[in-house]
LOSEVEX-778063 format. One record per residue (C-alpha): residue number from 1; residue in three letters; x, z, y. Coordinates in Angstrom, 1 decimal, padded with zeros to 4 digits, always signed. Each point is the difference from the previous one (the first is absolute). Last residue first. Layout:
PT   k   r      x      z      y
PT NUM ala      X      Z      Y
...
END
This chain:
PT   k   r      x      z      y
PT 275 unk +006.7 +017.7 -012.0
PT 274 unk -003.2 +001.5 -001.4
PT 273 unk -003.2 -002.0 +000.8
PT 272 unk -002.6 +002.2 +001.7
PT 271 unk -000.9 -001.7 +003.2
PT 270 unk -001.1 +001.1 +003.4
PT 269 unk -003.5 +001.0 -001.2
PT 268 unk -002.7 -000.9 +002.5
PT 267 unk -001.8 -002.5 -002.2
PT 266 unk -001.0 +002.7 -002.4
PT 265 unk -002.1 -001.1 -003.0
PT 264 unk +002.5 -002.2 -001.6
PT 263 unk -000.9 -002.5 -002.8
PT 262 unk +002.6 +000.0 -002.7
PT 261 unk +002.3 -003.0 -000.4
PT 260 unk +002.1 +000.0 -003.1
PT 259 unk +002.8 -002.6 +000.2
PT 258 unk +000.9 -001.4 -003.4
PT 257 unk +000.0 -003.7 +000.9
PT 256 unk +001.3 +000.8 +003.5
PT 255 unk +003.4 +000.9 -001.6
PT 254 unk +000.5 -003.8 -000.5
PT 253 unk +000.5 -000.5 +003.8
PT 252 unk +003.8 -000.6 -000.2
PT 251 unk -000.6 -002.4 -002.9
PT 250 unk -001.8 -002.4 +002.3
PT 249 unk +003.0 -000.6 +002.3
PT 248 unk -001.4 -001.1 +003.3
PT 247 unk +001.0 -003.2 +001.8
PT 246 unk +000.6 -000.5 +003.8
PT 245 unk -001.5 -003.4 +001.1
PT 244 unk +002.4 -002.2 +001.9
PT 243 unk +001.0 -001.0 +003.5
PT 242 unk +003.7 -000.1 +000.3
PT 241 unk +002.6 +001.8 +002.2
PT 240 unk +003.6 -000.4 +001.3
PT 239 unk +000.0 -003.6 +001.2
PT 238 unk -003.6 -000.5 +001.1
PT 237 unk +000.0 +003.4 +001.7
PT 236 unk -000.7 -001.2 +003.6
PT 235 unk -002.4 -002.7 -001.3
PT 234 unk -002.0 +002.6 -001.9
PT 233 unk -000.3 +002.2 +003.1
PT 232 unk -000.9 -003.0 +002.1
PT 231 unk -002.9 -000.8 -002.4
PT 230 unk -001.2 +003.6 +000.1
PT 229 unk +000.0 +000.0 +003.8
PT 228 unk -001.9 -003.3 +000.0
PT 227 unk -002.6 +001.4 -002.3
PT 226 unk -000.4 +003.1 +002.2
PT 225 unk -000.4 -002.1 +003.1
PT 224 unk -002.7 -002.1 -001.8
PT 223 unk -001.8 +003.2 -000.9
PT 222 unk +000.2 +001.3 +003.5
PT 221 unk -001.5 -003.2 +001.3
PT 220 unk -002.8 +000.2 -002.5
PT 219 unk -000.9 +003.5 +001.0
PT 218 unk +000.0 -000.9 +003.7
PT 217 unk -002.1 -003.1 -000.7
PT 216 unk -002.7 +002.1 -001.6
PT 215 unk -000.4 +000.1 -003.8
PT 214 unk -002.7 -002.3 -001.5
PT 213 unk -002.5 +002.2 -001.8
PT 212 unk +000.2 -000.3 -003.7
PT 211 unk +001.5 +003.5 -000.4
PT 210 unk -003.3 +001.7 -000.2
PT 209 unk +000.4 +003.8 -000.3
PT 208 unk -000.3 +001.8 -003.2
PT 207 unk +003.3 -001.4 -001.3
PT 206 unk +000.9 +003.2 -002.0
PT 205 unk +003.2 +001.8 +000.7
PT 204 unk -000.2 +002.7 -002.7
PT 203 unk +000.9 -002.7 -002.5
PT 202 unk -001.6 +000.4 -003.4
PT 201 unk +002.0 +001.2 -003.0
PT 200 unk -000.4 +000.6 -003.7
PT 199 unk +002.6 +002.4 -001.4
PT 198 unk +003.3 -000.1 -001.8
PT 197 unk +000.5 -003.8 +000.1
PT 196 unk +002.8 -000.9 -002.4
PT 195 unk +002.2 -002.7 +001.5
PT 194 unk -000.3 -003.7 -000.5
PT 193 unk +001.0 -000.8 +003.6
PT 192 unk -003.4 -001.6 +000.8
PT 191 unk -001.7 +002.9 -001.8
PT 190 unk +001.8 +002.8 +001.9
PT 189 unk -000.5 -001.6 +003.4
PT 188 unk -003.3 +001.9 +000.8
PT 187 unk +001.8 +003.3 -000.7
PT 186 unk +002.6 -000.6 +002.7
PT 185 unk +003.5 -000.9 -001.1
PT 184 unk +003.2 +002.0 +000.0
PT 183 unk +003.7 -000.1 -001.1
PT 182 unk +000.8 -003.6 +001.0
PT 181 unk +003.1 -001.5 -001.7
PT 180 unk +001.4 +000.0 +002.5
PT 179 unk -000.8 +002.9 +002.4
PT 178 unk -000.3 -001.6 +003.5
PT 177 unk +001.9 +001.2 +003.1
PT 176 unk -000.8 +000.6 +003.7
PT 175 unk +002.4 +000.9 +002.8
PT 174 unk -003.0 +000.0 +002.3
PT 173 unk +000.1 -001.9 +003.3
PT 172 unk -001.8 -002.9 -001.7
PT 171 unk -003.2 +002.1 +000.1
PT 170 unk -002.5 -002.7 -000.7
PT 169 unk -000.4 +001.0 -003.7
PT 168 unk -000.6 +003.6 +000.8
PT 167 unk -002.6 -000.5 +002.6
PT 166 unk -001.6 -002.7 -002.1
PT 165 unk -000.4 +002.1 -003.1
PT 164 unk -001.6 +002.8 +002.0
PT 163 unk -002.7 -002.4 +001.5
PT 162 unk +000.5 -000.3 +003.7
PT 161 unk -000.1 +002.4 +002.9
PT 160 unk +001.2 -000.4 +003.6
PT 159 unk +001.9 +002.3 +002.3
PT 158 unk +001.7 +002.4 -002.3
PT 157 unk +000.3 -002.2 -003.1
PT 156 unk +003.6 -001.2 +000.6
PT 155 unk +001.1 +003.4 +001.2
PT 154 unk -001.4 +001.8 -003.0
PT 153 unk +001.6 -002.6 -002.3
PT 152 unk +003.4 +000.5 +001.7
PT 151 unk -000.3 +003.8 -000.3
PT 150 unk -000.8 -000.3 -003.6
PT 149 unk +003.0 -002.2 -000.6
PT 148 unk +002.4 +002.5 +001.5
PT 147 unk -001.7 +002.8 -001.9
PT 146 unk +000.6 -001.9 -003.3
PT 145 unk -002.8 -001.7 -001.9
PT 144 unk -000.3 -000.8 -003.7
PT 143 unk -002.8 -002.3 -000.8
PT 142 unk -002.9 -000.4 -002.4
PT 141 unk -003.5 -001.3 +001.0
PT 140 unk +000.8 -001.5 +003.4
PT 139 unk +000.6 -003.6 -001.2
PT 138 unk -000.7 -003.3 +001.5
PT 137 unk +001.8 -003.1 +001.5
PT 136 unk +003.7 +001.1 -000.2
PT 135 unk +002.9 -001.4 +002.0
PT 134 unk +003.6 +000.9 +000.2
PT 133 unk +000.4 +002.3 -003.0
PT 132 unk +003.6 +000.9 -000.8
PT 131 unk +000.2 +000.2 -003.8
PT 130 unk -000.1 +003.1 -002.1
PT 129 unk +001.0 +000.8 -003.6
PT 128 unk +002.8 +002.4 +001.2
PT 127 unk +003.8 +000.1 +000.1
PT 126 unk +001.1 -003.5 +001.0
PT 125 unk -003.1 -000.7 +002.1
PT 124 unk -001.9 -003.1 -001.1
PT 123 unk +001.0 -003.5 +000.9
PT 122 unk -002.2 -002.9 +001.2
PT 121 unk -001.6 +002.3 +002.5
PT 120 unk -003.8 +000.1 +000.1
PT 119 unk -002.7 -002.0 +001.6
PT 118 unk -003.1 +000.9 -002.0
PT 117 unk -002.3 -002.1 -002.1
PT 116 unk -003.4 +001.3 -000.9
PT 115 unk -001.2 +001.3 -003.4
PT 114 unk -000.3 +003.6 +001.3
PT 113 unk +003.3 +001.8 -000.3
PT 112 unk +000.7 +003.6 +000.8
PT 111 unk +002.9 +002.3 +000.2
PT 110 unk +000.6 -000.4 +003.7
PT 109 unk +003.0 +001.6 +001.5
PT 108 unk +000.1 +001.1 +003.7
PT 107 unk +002.5 +001.2 +002.6
PT 106 unk +003.3 -000.2 -001.8
PT 105 unk +003.5 +001.2 +000.8
PT 104 unk -000.6 +003.8 -000.5
PT 103 unk +000.2 +000.2 -003.8
PT 102 unk -000.3 +003.6 -001.4
PT 101 unk -003.2 -000.4 -002.1
PT 100 unk +000.6 -003.7 -000.8
PT  99 unk +001.4 +000.4 -003.5
PT  98 unk -002.4 +002.8 -000.9
PT  97 unk -003.0 -002.1 +001.1
PT  96 unk +001.4 -003.0 -002.0
PT  95 unk +000.2 +002.1 -003.1
PT  94 unk -003.6 +001.3 +000.4
PT  93 unk -001.3 -003.5 +000.5
PT  92 unk +001.3 -001.5 -003.2
PT  91 unk -003.2 +000.9 -001.9
PT  90 unk -001.7 -002.7 +002.0
PT  89 unk -002.8 +001.1 +002.3
PT  88 unk -003.7 -000.9 +000.4
PT  87 unk -001.2 +000.5 +003.6
PT  86 unk -003.8 +000.4 +000.4
PT  85 unk +000.2 +003.3 +001.8
PT  84 unk +002.2 -001.4 +002.8
PT  83 unk +003.5 +001.2 -000.3
PT  82 unk +002.7 +001.1 +002.5
PT  81 unk +003.4 +001.0 -001.4
PT  80 unk +001.8 +002.1 +002.6
PT  79 unk +003.5 -000.2 +001.5
PT  78 unk +001.4 +003.2 +001.6
PT  77 unk +000.3 +001.6 +003.4
PT  76 unk -003.5 +000.8 +001.0
PT  75 unk -002.1 -000.7 +003.1
PT  74 unk +000.0 -003.7 -000.6
PT  73 unk -001.2 +000.6 -003.6
PT  72 unk -003.1 +002.0 +001.2
PT  71 unk -000.8 -002.5 +002.7
PT  70 unk +000.4 -002.9 -002.4
PT  69 unk -002.4 +001.8 -002.5
PT  68 unk -002.7 +000.2 +002.7
PT  67 unk +000.7 -003.6 +001.0
PT  66 unk -000.8 -001.0 -003.6
PT  65 unk -003.4 +001.7 +000.3
PT  64 unk -000.5 -001.6 +003.4
PT  63 unk +000.7 -003.4 -001.6
PT  62 unk -002.4 +000.5 -002.9
PT  61 unk -002.8 +001.3 +002.3
PT  60 unk +000.3 -003.1 +002.1
PT  59 unk -000.2 -002.1 -003.1
PT  58 unk -003.1 +001.8 -001.1
PT  57 unk -001.6 -000.6 +003.4
PT  56 unk +000.7 -003.8 -000.1
PT  55 unk +002.7 -001.5 +002.2
PT  54 unk -001.0 -003.1 +002.0
PT  53 unk +002.7 -002.8 -000.3
PT  52 unk +003.6 -000.6 +001.0
PT  51 unk +000.6 +003.4 +001.7
PT  50 unk -000.6 +001.4 +003.4
PT  49 unk -003.7 +000.9 -000.4
PT  48 unk +000.5 +003.4 -001.6
PT  47 unk +001.7 +001.8 +002.9
PT  46 unk -002.3 -001.7 +002.6
PT  45 unk -003.0 +001.2 -002.1
PT  44 unk +000.6 +003.6 +000.9
PT  43 unk +002.0 +002.6 -001.9
PT  42 unk -003.1 +002.0 -001.0
PT  41 unk +001.0 +002.0 -003.0
PT  40 unk -001.4 -001.2 -003.3
PT  39 unk -002.7 +001.7 -002.0
PT  38 unk -002.0 -002.6 -001.9
PT  37 unk +003.1 -001.9 -001.0
PT  36 unk +001.3 +003.1 -001.7
PT  35 unk +003.6 +001.1 +000.7
PT  34 unk +002.1 +000.5 -003.1
PT  33 unk +000.8 +003.6 -001.1
PT  32 unk +003.7 +000.1 -000.7
PT  31 unk +000.7 +001.3 -003.5
PT  30 unk +003.5 +001.5 -000.6
PT  29 unk +002.0 -001.0 -003.0
PT  28 unk +002.1 +001.2 -002.9
PT  27 unk +001.7 -002.6 -002.2
PT  26 unk +000.8 +000.2 -003.7
PT  25 unk -001.1 -003.6 -000.7
PT  24 unk -002.8 +000.9 -002.4
PT  23 unk -001.1 +002.8 +002.4
PT  22 unk -000.1 -002.4 +002.9
PT  21 unk -002.1 -002.5 -002.0
PT  20 unk -002.4 +002.7 -001.1
PT  19 unk -000.5 +001.4 +003.5
PT  18 unk -000.2 -003.5 +001.4
PT  17 unk -002.8 -000.9 -002.5
PT  16 unk -001.9 +003.1 +000.8
PT  15 unk +000.3 -000.8 +003.7
PT  14 unk -001.3 -003.5 -000.7
PT  13 unk -003.0 +001.4 -001.8
PT  12 unk -000.6 +002.4 +002.8
PT  11 unk -000.4 -002.6 +002.7
PT  10 unk -002.6 +001.9 +002.1
PT   9 unk +002.6 +002.0 +001.9
PT   8 unk +001.9 -003.2 +000.8
PT   7 unk +003.7 +000.0 -001.1
PT   6 unk +003.3 -000.6 +001.6
PT   5 unk +002.8 +001.2 -002.4
PT   4 unk +003.1 +001.5 +001.5
PT   3 unk +003.2 +000.4 -002.2
PT   2 unk +002.9 +002.1 +001.1
PT   1 unk +003.4 -001.0 -001.4
END
């Protein structure tokens, strides 16, 4: 399965980490140059002001970077693993990618967990460590996306933007599934989950703008509407789903203890891990 890693040109340490991680897992990858917050296309403020709060420039860049990958996937015929450059993977990921390579009955599989409860099916699939995912709250760092799912996400984000996580999590039209146990966390969640932390990390989405201003009535109403929608979703699946945290299996990340990360000097390289 193809692997796409979204990476800012200046984030060379993260690229070096991903090169080492992919090599350790036996995966090849293609680097997708992330959009920079200082050089965004002008989509107009109407596009960005339709979500639940103002969206910061770095968050806008993140969404547009994901949309780049969605366009690529939608134009293809096969599922693709999409990673942000701070995604830390379990050693069980390659086996899952192989198992899902020819499946056509899914739109989206998230590998990630982030210490927040998710609404997942009470029973897992009979043949795979996956549960139907009915409601997530965050997570765009590690997911498998099919062309059908990519088309749905492009349509959902065509008229109004949001943070990338929110676009994915609000897309109830997706046939979405959760890896259980989870097979990925972000670098900043390694310590809370007791996992080896390969490199230090700082979010590329820095809160440079003041978020203490009271949001406008329109933003607040949209947020209330979103909360009601999530509540209804939970009610509709009260019999076949449950809200719970998805665990990780620490031993599946033990390979990180011996991961050798060498600083890269070429951010434009598509990836050098042998499959």
